[in-house]
KOLGUMAR-590208 format. One record per residue: residue number from 1; z, x, y of N, C-alpha, C in turn. Coordinates in steps of 0.001 Angstrom, whole numbers, plus 500000, padded with zeros to 6 digits. Example, Ala and Ser with C-alpha at 12.3 -4.5 7.8 and 13.67 -1.06 7.14 Angstrom:
2
(node 1; (507800; 513190; 494310); (507800; 512300; 495500); (507800; 513200; 496700))
(node 2; (507080; 512850; 497750); (507140; 513670; 498940); (507870; 512900; 500030))
//
This chain:
297
(node 1; (500075; 500722; 498830); (500327; 499708; 500251); (499681; 501090; 501309))
(node 2; (499084; 500639; 501649); (499382; 501190; 503272); (499737; 500987; 504291))
(node 3; (500179; 501821; 505397); (501572; 501458; 506579); (500942; 500934; 507063))
(node 4; (501438; 499648; 507649); (500668; 499108; 508911); (501054; 499146; 510331))
(node 5; (501929; 500553; 510377); (501934; 501142; 511619); (501934; 502624; 511657))
(node 6; (501536; 503604; 512374); (501882; 504821; 512742); (503034; 505894; 512277))
(node 7; (502733; 506940; 511706); (504145; 507755; 511442); (503497; 508632; 511786))
(node 8; (502960; 508628; 513169); (502651; 510344; 514316); (503299; 509417; 515156))
(node 9; (503828; 510291; 515943); (503695; 509776; 517627); (503014; 510691; 518422))
(node 10; (503307; 510279; 519687); (501759; 510763; 520404); (501967; 512384; 521100))
(node 11; (503350; 512476; 520278); (503246; 514227; 520575); (502586; 515419; 519191))
(node 12; (502369; 514592; 518025); (501421; 514810; 516927); (502064; 515052; 515582))
(node 13; (503403; 515273; 516244); (505156; 515775; 514753); (504444; 513586; 514586))
(node 14; (505021; 514002; 512981); (504805; 513338; 511820); (506341; 512564; 512509))
(node 15; (506751; 511643; 511894); (508516; 510985; 512106); (509539; 511650; 511072))
(node 16; (508531; 512206; 509980); (509957; 512911; 509248); (509794; 514054; 510003))
(node 17; (509058; 514370; 510813); (509526; 515996; 510513); (509783; 515944; 512291))
(node 18; (509909; 515144; 513328); (510468; 515187; 514128); (512288; 515062; 514484))
(node 19; (512561; 513901; 513150); (513832; 513693; 512874); (514272; 514742; 511879))
(node 20; (513355; 515627; 511605); (514433; 517035; 510912); (514362; 517835; 512143))
(node 21; (514161; 517930; 512746); (514821; 519010; 513601); (515519; 518983; 514540))
(node 22; (515470; 517627; 514576); (517014; 516704; 514649); (518893; 517344; 513749))
(node 23; (517660; 516788; 512749); (518603; 516930; 511474); (518976; 518488; 511187))
(node 24; (518437; 519251; 511458); (518414; 520893; 511338); (519247; 521309; 512251))
(node 25; (519028; 520725; 513736); (520234; 521216; 514891); (521352; 520736; 514844))
(node 26; (521266; 519811; 514098); (522705; 518649; 514255); (523524; 519584; 512830))
(node 27; (522964; 520140; 511806); (523591; 520660; 510543); (524049; 521569; 511051))
(node 28; (523227; 522737; 511298); (523677; 523804; 512734); (524859; 523833; 513247))
(node 29; (524946; 522748; 513728); (526221; 522528; 514930); (527295; 522455; 514150))
(node 30; (527260; 521795; 513349); (528567; 521686; 512890); (529034; 522965; 511732))
(node 31; (528409; 523627; 511281); (528256; 525578; 510476); (528723; 525850; 511546))
(node 32; (528487; 526054; 513097); (529023; 526973; 514174); (530584; 526098; 513955))
(node 33; (531306; 525520; 513904); (532476; 525239; 513872); (532974; 525558; 513020))
(node 34; (532609; 525840; 512198); (533606; 526956; 511173); (534589; 526340; 510651))
(node 35; (534665; 525192; 510518); (535658; 523818; 510458); (535761; 523441; 509157))
(node 36; (535791; 524140; 507739); (535515; 523539; 506220); (534767; 522793; 506407))
(node 37; (533433; 523299; 506305); (532211; 522677; 506446); (531870; 522941; 504898))
(node 38; (531053; 522267; 503724); (530575; 522496; 502969); (529734; 522211; 502503))
(node 39; (528383; 521071; 503219); (527617; 520855; 503376); (526891; 519978; 503663))
(node 40; (525650; 520107; 504024); (524933; 518820; 505231); (524075; 518152; 504765))
(node 41; (523955; 517151; 504271); (522770; 516435; 503605); (521814; 515545; 504456))
(node 42; (520624; 515824; 504579); (520188; 514500; 504677); (519764; 513123; 503870))
(node 43; (520452; 512736; 504103); (520113; 511371; 503723); (519105; 510224; 503998))
(node 44; (518772; 508723; 503122); (517845; 507730; 503817); (516638; 508244; 503425))
(node 45; (516287; 507760; 504453); (514224; 507715; 504517); (513678; 508712; 504966))
(node 46; (514335; 510405; 505534); (514056; 510818; 506143); (514376; 512123; 505449))
(node 47; (515381; 512008; 504504); (515625; 513239; 503288); (514716; 512241; 502409))
(node 48; (514117; 511470; 502078); (513000; 511568; 500847); (511761; 511692; 501268))
(node 49; (511883; 511928; 502752); (510438; 512232; 503509); (509415; 511782; 503465))
(node 50; (510036; 510193; 503117); (509293; 508915; 503970); (509159; 507954; 505264))
(node 51; (510260; 508764; 506143); (510893; 508445; 507362); (509431; 507530; 508192))
(node 52; (509564; 506183; 508922); (508316; 505920; 509595); (508933; 505992; 511541))
(node 53; (508446; 505689; 511844); (508994; 506235; 513636); (510085; 504813; 514350))
(node 54; (510380; 503998; 513368); (511331; 502684; 513250); (512627; 503606; 512529))
(node 55; (512710; 504435; 511555); (514027; 504945; 510608); (514471; 505438; 511328))
(node 56; (516078; 505554; 511265); (517059; 506008; 511936); (517250; 507415; 511555))
(node 57; (517803; 508124; 511826); (518489; 509374; 511249); (519809; 509206; 510453))
(node 58; (519660; 509849; 509185); (521235; 509798; 508567); (521125; 511043; 507555))
(node 59; (522422; 511517; 508039); (523321; 512627; 507634); (524987; 512020; 506798))
(node 60; (525095; 512998; 505806); (525783; 512979; 504806); (526423; 514638; 504921))
(node 61; (527931; 514388; 505620); (528661; 515680; 505800); (529487; 515885; 505165))
(node 62; (529709; 516711; 503726); (530861; 516616; 502945); (531962; 518373; 504174))
(node 63; (532929; 518179; 503635); (534183; 518797; 503868); (535153; 519529; 503110))
(node 64; (535985; 520354; 503635); (536834; 520524; 502420); (538797; 519995; 503189))
(node 65; (538376; 519813; 504623); (539350; 519115; 504406); (539117; 517855; 505616))
(node 66; (539714; 516495; 506055); (539636; 516312; 507366); (538705; 516892; 508790))
(node 67; (537330; 516163; 508865); (536823; 516995; 509906); (537616; 516216; 511429))
(node 68; (537481; 517297; 512069); (538412; 517008; 513216); (537728; 517198; 514358))
(node 69; (538336; 515986; 515587); (537264; 515754; 516743); (536238; 516391; 517438))
(node 70; (536947; 517728; 517576); (535747; 517837; 518190); (534597; 519023; 517501))
(node 71; (534755; 518870; 516118); (533709; 519144; 515760); (533275; 518189; 515309))
(node 72; (533317; 516832; 514971); (532311; 515844; 515105); (531562; 515515; 516930))
(node 73; (532168; 516283; 517813); (531861; 515358; 519139); (530596; 516968; 519465))
(node 74; (530270; 517780; 518491); (530349; 519078; 518784); (528273; 519090; 518896))
(node 75; (528219; 518065; 517527); (527045; 517991; 517036); (526050; 516921; 518184))
(node 76; (527337; 515851; 518960); (526260; 514967; 519857); (526074; 516178; 521239))
(node 77; (526596; 516952; 521515); (526434; 517861; 522403); (525533; 518537; 522110))
(node 78; (524949; 519195; 521032); (524359; 520537; 520477); (522634; 519804; 520468))
(node 79; (522699; 518275; 520152); (521537; 517614; 520491); (521108; 517079; 521548))
(node 80; (521848; 517189; 522742); (521384; 516554; 523622); (522055; 514726; 523651))
(node 81; (522755; 514143; 522421); (523300; 512934; 522712); (523543; 512411; 523442))
(node 82; (523917; 510576; 523073); (524357; 509857; 524737); (524563; 508414; 523826))
(node 83; (525512; 507871; 524098); (526458; 506561; 523837); (526733; 506434; 522772))
(node 84; (527654; 507491; 521832); (528311; 508109; 521064); (528967; 507374; 520914))
(node 85; (529449; 507147; 519485); (530412; 506386; 518615); (531589; 507192; 517903))
(node 86; (532873; 506726; 517671); (533112; 507644; 517051); (534156; 506929; 516613))
(node 87; (533767; 506403; 514743); (534994; 505125; 514173); (535974; 506092; 513510))
(node 88; (537134; 505190; 513195); (538348; 505845; 512513); (538353; 505931; 510670))
(node 89; (539095; 506610; 510241); (538741; 507099; 509013); (538787; 505604; 508807))
(node 90; (538121; 505229; 507517); (537987; 504244; 506120); (538422; 504128; 505322))
(node 91; (539630; 503110; 504656); (540017; 503448; 503348); (539065; 503344; 502592))
(node 92; (538773; 502421; 502351); (537631; 502228; 501432); (536355; 503001; 500944))
(node 93; (535795; 503653; 502081); (534760; 504753; 501646); (535313; 505710; 502010))
(node 94; (536244; 506002; 502425); (536983; 507794; 502738); (536057; 508171; 503040))
(node 95; (535897; 507759; 504728); (534740; 508318; 505076); (534918; 508274; 507084))
(node 96; (534596; 508651; 507530); (534660; 509191; 509169); (533014; 508741; 509168))
(node 97; (532757; 507601; 510577); (531693; 507510; 510480); (531282; 507898; 512100))
(node 98; (530345; 508231; 512399); (529746; 508353; 513863); (528074; 507908; 514119))
(node 99; (528368; 507992; 515379); (526469; 507459; 515761); (526490; 507834; 517351))
(node 100; (524702; 508541; 517252); (524454; 508676; 518928); (523584; 508123; 518961))
(node 101; (522631; 508235; 519857); (521330; 508430; 520835); (521051; 509945; 520922))
(node 102; (519450; 509824; 521115); (518744; 511647; 520827); (518037; 511117; 521786))
(node 103; (516516; 512077; 522609); (515799; 511967; 522340); (515305; 510254; 523079))
(node 104; (516435; 509667; 523983); (516280; 508816; 524926); (517337; 507675; 524767))
(node 105; (517732; 507194; 525709); (518747; 506107; 525696); (518851; 504868; 524715))
(node 106; (519807; 504498; 524778); (519920; 503417; 523547); (519086; 502605; 523380))
(node 107; (518161; 502198; 522038); (517169; 501658; 522374); (515275; 502193; 522779))
(node 108; (515861; 503175; 522809); (514882; 504235; 523381); (514433; 505547; 522557))
(node 109; (515566; 506525; 522150); (515486; 507349; 521464); (515260; 507080; 519865))
(node 110; (516180; 508198; 519326); (516406; 507888; 517775); (517708; 508212; 517637))
(node 111; (518206; 507137; 516731); (519173; 506359; 516571); (520294; 507471; 515367))
(node 112; (520745; 508625; 515348); (521504; 509165; 514892); (522899; 508391; 513526))
(node 113; (522815; 508403; 512666); (524264; 508488; 511570); (524391; 509119; 511013))
(node 114; (525692; 509479; 511068); (526492; 510423; 510150); (527778; 509573; 509605))
(node 115; (527927; 510158; 508060); (529033; 509933; 507336); (529636; 510961; 506906))
(node 116; (530991; 511291; 507012); (531268; 512460; 507177); (532382; 512273; 505774))
(node 117; (532926; 513021; 504590); (533775; 512844; 504091); (534143; 514495; 503347))
(node 118; (535412; 514057; 502783); (536002; 515372; 502362); (535031; 515315; 500663))
(node 119; (535718; 516376; 499813); (535033; 516495; 498711); (535820; 516337; 498142))
(node 120; (536947; 515717; 497986); (538038; 515509; 497199); (537407; 513372; 497169))
(node 121; (536966; 513536; 498661); (536775; 511654; 498620); (535835; 511819; 497865))
(node 122; (534505; 512728; 497899); (533363; 511609; 496774); (533716; 511779; 495882))
(node 123; (534603; 512688; 494590); (534700; 512594; 493932); (535050; 511320; 493449))
(node 124; (536316; 510974; 494159); (537074; 509587; 494424); (536009; 508700; 493965))
(node 125; (534714; 508558; 494843); (533993; 507511; 494722); (533013; 507298; 493274))
(node 126; (532307; 508683; 493735); (531787; 509290; 492229); (532137; 508553; 490972))
(node 127; (533749; 509005; 490597); (534365; 508233; 489511); (534924; 506999; 489238))
(node 128; (534909; 506389; 490581); (534662; 504691; 490695); (533000; 504034; 489629))
(node 129; (532153; 504940; 490385); (530690; 504445; 490344); (530463; 505374; 488611))
(node 130; (530609; 506472; 488463); (529958; 506550; 486955); (530697; 507241; 486020))
(node 131; (532561; 506821; 486223); (533220; 506177; 485286); (533775; 505373; 485156))
(node 132; (534126; 504877; 486682); (534836; 503357; 486153); (533827; 502264; 486226))
(node 133; (532305; 502886; 486438); (530970; 502226; 486240); (531280; 500215; 487155))
(node 134; (531595; 500676; 488456); (531869; 499800; 488856); (530184; 499250; 489825))
(node 135; (529354; 498453; 490296); (528715; 498176; 490588); (528420; 497575; 491809))
(node 136; (528984; 498477; 492702); (529155; 497786; 494002); (528193; 498413; 494992))
(node 137; (527223; 497464; 495451); (526092; 498315; 496681); (526066; 498967; 497196))
(node 138; (527227; 499331; 497639); (527535; 500639; 499011); (527949; 501764; 498159))
(node 139; (528335; 501737; 496724); (528900; 502715; 495927); (526891; 503482; 495357))
(node 140; (526227; 502267; 495176); (524691; 502900; 494387); (524156; 503356; 495874))
(node 141; (524389; 502667; 496903); (523483; 503399; 497924); (524287; 504826; 497887))
(node 142; (525612; 505117; 498487); (525854; 506445; 498122); (525613; 507242; 497483))
(node 143; (525768; 506762; 496327); (525160; 507967; 495299); (523686; 508388; 495299))
(node 144; (522313; 507065; 496259); (521412; 507345; 496705); (521403; 508650; 497676))
(node 145; (521951; 508551; 498548); (522456; 509469; 499617); (522322; 511077; 499122))
(node 146; (523169; 510814; 498186); (523148; 512341; 498042); (521943; 512389; 496691))
(node 147; (521958; 511386; 495668); (521155; 512480; 494652); (519267; 512641; 495272))
(node 148; (518972; 511998; 496587); (517541; 511959; 497162); (517331; 512208; 498503))
(node 149; (518416; 512927; 498826); (518972; 513499; 500004); (518534; 514763; 499726))
(node 150; (518486; 515490; 501518); (517713; 517010; 501375); (518171; 517615; 501885))
(node 151; (518900; 518802; 501025); (520237; 519642; 501287); (519974; 520431; 502624))
(node 152; (520744; 520533; 504039); (519951; 521572; 504698); (520983; 523091; 504534))
(node 153; (522598; 522668; 504792); (523580; 523885; 504832); (524352; 523609; 503912))
(node 154; (524728; 524376; 503549); (525749; 524575; 502497); (525442; 524330; 500945))
(node 155; (526480; 524205; 500183); (526595; 523847; 498606); (527430; 522854; 498352))
(node 156; (526523; 521771; 497862); (527036; 520227; 497596); (526836; 520050; 496140))
(node 157; (526118; 521299; 495245); (525855; 520762; 493855); (526935; 520825; 493092))
(node 158; (528610; 520693; 493150); (529688; 520521; 492542); (529214; 518204; 492704))
(node 159; (528998; 517974; 493553); (528068; 516742; 493399); (527587; 515835; 493474))
(node 160; (526536; 516681; 493621); (525302; 516497; 493551); (524913; 516308; 491564))
(node 161; (525758; 517027; 491198); (525653; 517261; 489602); (526092; 516342; 488376))
(node 162; (527009; 515501; 489813); (527434; 514158; 488537); (526437; 512779; 488548))
(node 163; (524918; 512955; 489467); (524385; 512033; 489252); (523218; 512377; 488757))
(node 164; (523162; 513149; 487898); (521828; 513448; 487268); (521685; 512699; 486095))
(node 165; (523092; 512276; 485716); (522583; 511363; 484742); (522996; 509704; 485360))
(node 166; (522457; 508834; 485028); (522429; 507500; 485305); (523319; 506960; 484184))
(node 167; (524458; 506590; 483924); (525539; 506130; 483107); (525147; 504841; 482130))
(node 168; (524380; 504492; 480933); (523915; 503416; 480613); (525305; 502351; 481166))
(node 169; (525780; 502315; 480708); (527571; 501459; 481431); (527384; 501072; 482824))
(node 170; (526707; 501397; 483615); (526586; 501516; 484279); (525124; 500400; 484856))
(node 171; (524460; 500491; 483990); (523308; 500217; 484286); (523442; 498986; 483778))
(node 172; (524490; 498574; 482667); (524055; 497120; 481960); (525680; 495917; 483480))
(node 173; (526660; 497125; 483717); (526894; 496603; 484770); (526195; 495704; 485885))
(node 174; (525391; 497217; 486322); (524289; 496722; 487947); (523685; 495583; 487726))
(node 175; (523120; 495226; 485954); (522438; 494034; 485985); (523473; 493213; 485959))
(node 176; (524225; 493139; 484779); (525142; 491876; 484720); (525312; 491434; 486010))
(node 177; (526046; 491993; 486927); (526434; 492099; 488416); (525136; 491311; 489480))
(node 178; (523987; 492887; 489398); (523187; 492083; 490451); (522060; 491259; 489593))
(node 179; (521833; 491171; 488692); (520507; 490811; 488347); (520731; 489420; 487828))
(node 180; (521588; 488714; 488217); (521547; 487373; 488034); (521037; 486168; 488784))
(node 181; (520766; 485404; 489356); (519732; 484849; 489748); (519820; 483105; 489850))
(node 182; (520994; 483020; 490601); (521694; 481613; 490403); (520500; 480636; 491270))
(node 183; (520645; 479103; 490674); (520285; 478682; 491613); (518401; 478635; 491788))
(node 184; (517841; 479175; 490877); (516318; 478886; 491433); (515698; 477792; 491393))
(node 185; (516015; 476397; 491113); (515270; 475548; 491553); (515503; 475058; 492686))
(node 186; (516972; 475865; 493787); (516375; 475307; 495069); (515327; 475738; 495896))
(node 187; (514490; 476294; 495673); (512847; 476805; 496118); (512467; 475349; 496232))
(node 188; (512973; 474053; 495468); (511965; 472510; 496281); (512718; 472274; 496866))
(node 189; (513964; 472314; 496888); (514892; 471386; 497750); (514168; 472047; 499413))
(node 190; (514298; 473617; 499624); (513773; 473878; 501221); (512677; 473666; 501295))
(node 191; (511668; 473384; 501020); (510274; 472968; 501211); (510500; 471539; 501196))
(node 192; (511226; 470402; 500162); (510988; 469397; 500582); (512130; 469367; 502196))
(node 193; (513275; 469982; 502654); (513615; 469815; 503633); (512946; 470349; 504696))
(node 194; (511637; 471040; 504492); (511322; 471491; 505361); (511698; 473062; 506164))
(node 195; (512387; 473371; 505406); (513338; 474840; 505647); (512943; 475974; 505107))
(node 196; (511556; 477034; 506485); (510560; 477434; 505767); (511783; 479372; 505930))
(node 197; (513062; 478363; 506596); (513514; 480480; 506915); (514625; 480559; 505378))
(node 198; (515184; 479207; 504875); (515928; 479287; 504005); (514903; 479621; 502764))
(node 199; (513645; 478975; 502642); (512654; 479437; 501083); (512916; 480810; 501102))
(node 200; (512331; 481935; 502363); (512294; 483361; 502451); (513415; 484175; 501681))
(node 201; (514375; 483364; 502299); (516129; 483796; 502314); (516288; 483922; 500447))
(node 202; (515803; 482719; 500069); (515887; 482652; 498838); (515278; 483176; 497952))
(node 203; (513598; 483430; 497799); (512870; 484037; 497627); (512883; 485236; 497520))
(node 204; (513571; 485967; 498888); (514039; 487314; 498933); (514940; 488017; 498262))
(node 205; (516218; 487019; 497770); (517144; 487182; 496972); (516438; 487243; 495919))
(node 206; (516101; 487169; 494922); (515447; 486601; 493664); (514467; 488500; 493917))
(node 207; (513844; 488791; 494615); (513089; 490286; 494527); (514057; 491420; 495064))
(node 208; (515416; 490818; 495240); (516566; 491663; 495752); (516756; 492237; 494244))
(node 209; (516842; 490588; 493348); (517730; 491532; 492348); (516692; 491892; 490676))
(node 210; (515718; 491266; 491252); (514822; 492470; 490522); (514248; 493665; 490664))
(node 211; (514509; 493914; 491802); (514950; 495499; 492382); (515662; 496290; 491678))
(node 212; (516901; 495393; 491777); (517958; 495971; 491125); (518313; 496325; 489495))
(node 213; (517008; 495257; 489311); (517452; 495502; 487804); (516726; 496795; 487356))
(node 214; (515367; 496548; 487927); (514525; 497913; 488070); (515001; 499020; 487809))
(node 215; (515861; 499124; 489099); (516416; 500825; 489416); (517211; 501098; 488416))
(node 216; (518238; 499589; 487872); (519096; 500242; 486477); (518373; 500659; 485698))
(node 217; (517117; 499914; 485087); (516348; 500376; 483258); (516231; 501606; 483785))
(node 218; (515561; 502475; 484914); (514915; 503372; 484988); (516135; 504574; 485624))
(node 219; (517327; 504165; 485494); (518487; 505509; 486033); (517701; 505374; 487302))
(node 220; (517819; 505146; 488575); (517693; 505127; 489804); (518325; 504533; 490307))
(node 221; (519348; 505709; 491604); (520131; 504852; 492167); (519551; 503824; 493393))
(node 222; (520649; 503263; 492981); (519851; 501864; 494316); (519768; 502423; 495951))
(node 223; (518539; 502608; 496110); (518609; 503219; 497777); (518844; 502013; 499065))
(node 224; (518998; 500749; 498611); (519473; 499810; 499834); (518121; 499216; 499679))
(node 225; (518629; 497879; 500430); (517249; 496751; 500248); (516274; 497466; 501529))
(node 226; (515770; 497989; 502524); (514602; 498744; 503094); (513738; 498796; 503096))
(node 227; (513679; 499660; 501622); (512651; 500550; 500950); (512576; 499948; 499928))
(node 228; (511777; 498793; 499491); (511703; 497849; 498034); (510229; 499042; 497092))
(node 229; (509522; 499084; 498037); (508351; 499874; 497325); (508515; 501296; 497057))
(node 230; (509187; 501618; 497695); (509814; 503371; 497535); (510822; 503254; 495960))
(node 231; (511201; 502169; 496512); (512727; 502663; 495106); (512223; 501953; 493833))
(node 232; (510837; 501524; 494376); (510127; 500697; 492810); (508738; 500986; 492153))
(node 233; (508182; 501559; 493637); (506564; 501785; 493196); (506192; 502918; 491853))
(node 234; (506960; 503572; 491770); (506477; 504328; 490342); (507414; 504799; 489488))
(node 235; (508311; 503345; 489345); (508676; 503420; 488355); (508229; 503253; 486754))
(node 236; (508361; 503968; 485661); (507947; 503205; 484362); (508410; 501912; 483617))
(node 237; (509714; 501239; 483544); (509959; 500847; 482793); (510507; 499447; 483729))
(node 238; (509286; 498326; 483933); (509398; 497750; 484648); (508094; 496836; 484461))
(node 239; (508002; 495066; 484352); (506796; 494718; 484482); (505195; 495627; 484714))
(node 240; (504334; 495134; 484963); (502800; 495925; 485235); (503151; 495384; 486645))
(node 241; (502768; 496537; 487409); (502080; 495874; 489172); (503772; 495302; 489792))
(node 242; (504916; 496107; 489105); (505657; 494815; 489477); (506018; 495279; 491819))
(node 243; (506008; 496338; 492047); (505761; 496029; 493598); (504748; 495313; 494054))
(node 244; (503475; 495714; 494000); (502162; 494668; 494015); (502738; 493413; 493500))
(node 245; (502968; 492585; 492911); (502693; 491307; 492481); (504485; 491323; 493512))
(node 246; (505349; 491653; 493493); (506158; 490818; 494680); (505879; 491117; 496420))
(node 247; (505401; 491627; 496750); (504611; 492467; 498165); (503707; 490828; 498164))
(node 248; (502909; 490635; 496959); (501791; 489625; 497113); (502172; 488031; 496900))
(node 249; (503820; 487699; 497016); (504308; 486413; 497064); (504629; 486300; 498085))
(node 250; (505246; 487296; 498847); (505317; 487055; 500426); (504870; 485936; 501024))
(node 251; (503224; 485711; 500718); (502443; 484741; 501585); (501575; 484108; 501436))
(node 252; (502418; 484258; 499946); (501854; 482538; 499125); (502354; 481376; 499346))
(node 253; (502182; 480234; 499243); (502532; 479306; 498850); (503253; 478549; 498517))
(node 254; (504483; 478234; 498447); (506101; 478136; 498140); (505853; 477672; 496607))
(node 255; (505182; 476939; 495915); (504812; 477085; 494601); (504207; 477598; 493584))
(node 256; (502918; 478593; 494218); (502277; 479866; 493560); (503465; 480996; 493529))
(node 257; (503994; 480711; 494307); (505678; 482005; 494564); (506743; 482098; 493822))
(node 258; (506833; 480933; 493628); (507964; 480026; 492640); (507284; 480496; 491473))
(node 259; (506389; 480441; 491338); (505893; 480670; 489634); (505728; 481648; 489299))
(node 260; (505213; 482538; 490473); (505226; 484394; 490111); (506645; 485060; 490309))
(node 261; (507578; 484432; 491267); (508790; 484953; 490558); (509257; 484776; 489677))
(node 262; (509557; 483650; 488971); (510054; 483030; 487872); (509391; 484305; 486352))
(node 263; (507710; 484088; 486612); (507390; 485080; 485521); (507970; 486630; 485831))
(node 264; (508284; 487110; 486544); (508563; 488244; 486820); (509793; 488357; 486535))
(node 265; (510365; 487162; 485988); (512025; 487622; 486076); (512237; 487226; 484542))
(node 266; (511365; 486515; 484095); (511459; 486308; 482726); (511050; 487982; 481885))
(node 267; (509562; 488697; 482546); (509250; 489191; 482692); (509947; 490844; 482198))
(node 268; (511313; 490735; 483535); (511937; 491868; 483388); (513331; 491015; 482259))
(node 269; (513989; 489957; 482450); (514667; 490387; 481470); (514100; 490495; 479788))
(node 270; (512786; 490226; 479696); (512352; 490905; 478425); (512355; 492254; 477638))
(node 271; (512430; 493033; 479208); (512622; 494403; 478739); (514335; 494802; 479184))
(node 272; (515076; 493972; 479428); (516546; 494482; 479432); (516814; 494360; 478103))
(node 273; (516709; 492643; 477466); (517166; 492612; 476226); (516577; 494103; 475005))
(node 274; (515141; 494366; 475540); (514600; 495576; 474652); (515403; 497209; 475045))
(node 275; (515564; 497153; 476243); (516150; 498299; 476325); (517856; 498148; 476672))
(node 276; (518355; 497333; 476456); (519665; 497406; 477003); (520216; 495701; 476628))
(node 277; (520504; 495741; 474700); (521214; 494680; 474417); (522178; 494754; 474413))
(node 278; (523080; 495384; 475257); (524816; 495145; 475656); (524558; 493899; 477075))
(node 279; (523646; 493363; 477373); (523710; 492128; 478644); (522997; 491203; 478030))
(node 280; (524421; 490648; 478195); (523863; 488910; 477817); (522564; 488295; 478265))
(node 281; (521165; 488974; 478148); (520433; 488519; 478572); (520291; 486818; 478014))
(node 282; (520330; 486222; 477351); (520393; 484731; 476682); (520790; 483825; 478157))
(node 283; (522101; 484610; 478545); (523415; 484044; 479680); (521815; 483964; 481049))
(node 284; (521805; 484700; 481435); (520937; 485221; 482660); (519378; 484322; 482722))
(node 285; (518731; 483799; 481097); (518029; 483289; 480926); (518327; 481873; 481675))
(node 286; (519358; 481270; 481037); (519989; 479931; 481315); (520014; 479634; 482553))
(node 287; (520175; 480683; 483012); (521160; 480343; 484672); (519075; 480183; 485303))
(node 288; (518642; 481646; 485043); (517357; 480910; 485493); (516414; 480268; 485846))
(node 289; (516934; 479648; 484345); (515502; 478182; 483982); (517070; 476808; 484107))
(node 290; (517655; 477050; 484708); (518308; 476064; 484898); (517956; 474994; 485897))
(node 291; (517437; 473418; 485902); (516417; 472346; 486653); (517463; 471392; 487384))
(node 292; (517283; 470956; 488671); (518377; 469608; 488583); (517684; 469233; 489501))
(node 293; (517255; 468276; 488901); (516681; 466391; 489632); (516980; 465872; 490243))
(node 294; (516162; 465414; 491616); (516811; 465020; 492425); (517140; 463392; 491947))
(node 295; (518094; 463047; 493033); (519018; 461886; 492396); (519455; 460942; 493542))
(node 296; (519042; 459083; 493976); (518316; 459035; 492472); (516949; 459648; 492161))
(node 297; (516376; 459101; 490865); (515338; 459584; 490344); (514354; 458181; 491333))
//
């Protein structure tokens, strides 16, 4: 599928190259702090190499000890950033979060988002994911940030090595949690009520479930909702042409779109049944196929 908008700026730099310049300058600023930095990783679409001009820049910074406020602020100064916000420690994600704009004021430049965590904190979260098999979406996207990111400074191999294998038990948990398609029949109600936005939201939820299942079947860390074509475009274990078929559903009328999505779901469940018999696929099918008739008839 071709990009519908340019990925090269007026100065001739690609969106990825322009963002990597900022990423490296920011990483160098943290190195200069000499404050217990372990590693800096460029994550998100820039780290994966397919950012466009709408993409934010996301960095993950690992520390041996909690980062100091002056170290977090130093990066903003180094890249000439503005409109900075520094958030306090979040217990659930074991991280600190910063954001600022560079190359222009808020809304006109590049938004830089940084997640700081300690190595100890990173391992604690990975324990929940790869040992405890907790299928929380934010844990999965955190894993993708590490696994598919571009290391810039330091050595994060101790953390990254834990993501080289996608646990089978986690795949079962992800499909059980995120592969359930509830109330598929409701598309008919949205049509009859003239609720076009509700219908789109409903179908998008089905597509999201199928992306989750495909990622889990292939051992790919789910990267979030923003780049489904990247997430599933080259997967081997999925219905034929999954990415294109999901893309083609969007402009279709409601009834053929529903038929396409249900076919994709059934094909996907066939693969789960064959590859991961631990999943209760019969239950998933019952939920998908459940229908409700309007009343009175």
